[in-house]
C-alpha positions as CSV (number, residue, x, y, z in Angstrom):
1,M,-9.5,-24.5,8.2
2,P,-6.3,-22.5,7.7
3,Q,-4.9,-21.2,10.9
4,E,-5.2,-17.4,11.2
5,P,-1.7,-15.6,11.4
6,Q,-0.6,-14.6,14.9
7,T,0.9,-11.3,14.1
8,Y,0.5,-8.6,11.3
9,E,4.0,-9.6,10.2
10,S,2.6,-13.0,9.2
11,L,0.1,-11.5,6.9
12,D,1.0,-11.9,3.1
13,V,-0.6,-8.5,2.3
14,W,1.7,-6.8,5.1
15,K,4.8,-8.5,3.5
16,F,3.7,-7.8,-0.2
17,S,3.1,-4.0,0.8
18,M,6.6,-3.8,2.5
19,E,7.9,-5.1,-0.8
20,L,6.1,-2.4,-2.4
21,V,7.5,0.3,-0.2
22,Q,11.0,-1.0,-1.3
23,E,10.1,-0.8,-4.9
24,I,8.7,2.6,-4.5
25,Y,12.0,4.0,-3.0
26,D,13.9,2.5,-5.9
27,L,11.6,3.8,-8.4
28,T,11.7,7.3,-7.1
29,K,15.3,7.6,-6.3
30,S,16.0,9.2,-9.6
31,F,13.2,12.0,-9.4
32,P,14.6,15.5,-10.3
33,D,15.7,17.6,-7.4
34,I,12.5,19.8,-7.6
35,E,10.5,17.0,-7.1
36,Q,12.4,15.2,-3.9
37,Q,10.4,17.6,-1.6
38,V,6.9,17.3,-3.4
39,L,5.9,14.3,-5.4
40,Q,8.6,11.9,-4.4
41,K,7.9,12.6,-0.9
42,E,4.0,12.3,-1.3
43,I,4.7,8.9,-3.3
44,R,7.0,7.5,-0.6
45,T,4.6,8.6,2.2
46,A,1.6,6.9,0.7
47,A,3.5,3.7,0.1
48,I,4.7,3.8,3.8
49,K,1.2,4.2,5.2
50,I,-0.1,1.0,3.5
51,P,1.7,-1.4,5.6
52,A,1.6,0.8,8.5
53,K,-2.1,0.9,8.5
54,I,-2.5,-2.9,7.9
55,A,-0.3,-3.4,11.0
56,A,-2.4,-1.2,13.1
57,G,-5.6,-2.4,12.1
58,Y,-4.5,-6.1,12.7
59,S,-3.1,-5.3,16.0
60,C,-5.7,-3.0,17.6
61,G,-8.0,-6.2,17.9
62,I,-11.4,-4.3,17.6
63,S,-13.3,-5.1,14.6
64,S,-14.7,-1.6,13.9
65,M,-11.1,-0.2,14.2
66,M,-9.5,-2.9,12.1
67,H,-12.1,-2.1,9.4
68,R,-11.2,1.5,9.6
69,Y,-7.4,1.0,9.4
70,Y,-7.9,-1.3,6.3
71,C,-10.0,1.2,4.7
72,Y,-7.3,3.7,5.2
73,S,-4.8,1.4,3.7
74,I,-7.0,1.1,0.5
75,A,-7.2,4.9,0.5
76,H,-3.4,5.3,0.6
77,L,-3.0,2.5,-2.1
78,S,-5.2,4.7,-4.2
79,T,-3.2,7.8,-3.5
80,L,-0.1,6.0,-4.5
81,E,-1.5,4.7,-7.6
82,T,-2.6,8.4,-8.6
83,H,0.9,9.9,-7.7
84,I,2.5,7.1,-9.9
85,Q,0.1,8.1,-12.8
86,L,1.1,11.7,-12.4
87,S,4.9,10.8,-12.3
88,E,4.3,8.8,-15.7
89,R,2.6,12.0,-17.2
90,F,5.5,14.2,-15.9
91,G,7.9,11.7,-17.6
92,Y,9.5,10.9,-14.2
93,I,8.6,7.2,-14.3
94,P,8.6,5.1,-17.6
95,K,5.3,3.2,-18.1
96,V,7.3,-0.1,-18.5
97,E,8.6,0.5,-14.9
98,A,5.2,1.6,-13.4
99,K,3.3,-1.4,-14.8
100,P,4.7,-3.8,-12.2
101,V,3.9,-1.4,-9.5
102,F,0.2,-1.0,-10.7
103,E,-0.1,-4.9,-10.8
104,K,1.3,-5.2,-7.2
105,C,-1.1,-2.5,-6.0
106,K,-3.9,-4.4,-7.6
107,R,-2.8,-7.6,-5.7
108,I,-2.4,-5.8,-2.4
109,G,-5.8,-4.1,-2.9
110,K,-7.6,-7.4,-3.4
111,L,-5.9,-8.8,-0.3
112,I,-6.8,-5.8,1.8
113,E,-10.5,-6.2,0.5
114,K,-10.5,-9.7,1.9
115,L,-9.4,-8.6,5.1
116,I,-12.1,-6.2,5.3
117,F,-14.9,-8.5,4.2
118,H,-13.5,-11.3,6.4
119,E,-13.8,-8.7,9.4
120,E,-17.4,-7.9,8.4
121,E,-18.4,-11.6,8.3
122,G,-17.1,-12.1,11.7
123,E,-19.1,-9.2,13.4
């Protein structure tokens, strides 16, 4: 049986979501000035909250709270994907650059779901 990580920083999902935040910052740095206080800020905020909620959930140690935080991280992931889709529609992000982000989001979502279902099984 694989050993369980000792800290949230050991979780692959947390590591991948931290990488996603970096990618999002790079992807949105060329947004027009008018969007820097609106869409760019919303995208970055959603991205930042994903690893933050994973860390909070893992660290709290109470199963029901862990589940809640992991669900929040899924919600922020969906919010991020929606904002990226809007950015594509407005022409701020080319589809070719958005595609790897969507793929990473899908991978992160599956890993978060594994955390959620693992917690439910342990209750």
